[in-house]
N, C-alpha and C positions, 0 to 999 in steps of 0.2 A: 052372650057377651060376643064381641067381633074379634075372632083370631085372624092373623094374616094367614092366606091359603099357602103362600110359598115364600121361602126365605129371601129376604133382601139381600141381592149380589153386592159384592165388594165393590164394583165398578157404579152401580146404581147409587150406593150410599156413598160413596167417594165424589160422585158428580154433584150431589145435594150439599156436602160439606166443602165444595169448592166456593162456594158463595160466601163463606165465612172469611174474609179477610179484613187485614188492618187497615184502618183509614188515616191518613197523614192528619194532624193536628191542625186545627185553624189558627193562624196567628194575625194578628192586628199589630199597626204601628202606635206608639205611645204618641199622644197629640204634643206632650212637652218637649221629650228628648228624640223622637223617632225610632226609639228602640224597638224590637219585634217585643210582643208579648202576648200571651193569652188573652183572648177576650173576656170583658167582664172580672178581670183581676187587676190588683195593684201593680203598676208598673215595677220591676224588681231593681231597675236603674235608678230612677229618679224617686219614686214613692209616691207617684201622683195617681190620681183615679178620678176620671170625670173632671179634669180641670182644678181639682182641688188636692191640696198635699195632705195623704192619709198617714203616711209612715215618714217619720225622719230617717233619711239615708246617710250614713257617714261617709264623708269624702276621703278615699285613701290617698295618703301622703306620697 
């Protein structure tokens, strides 16, 4: 069985972990209302997806 000959130093371990960073989420514009939304999801503002109304959104008075 392969066993490491030497201990991995803190610096080497942390250099490897430095590549684990969060990415900003992608946003796209709704074709109906122009609101920012997550891609491939129903717009939370107007309830449309791919030009069709999927969810009825109650308008606030």
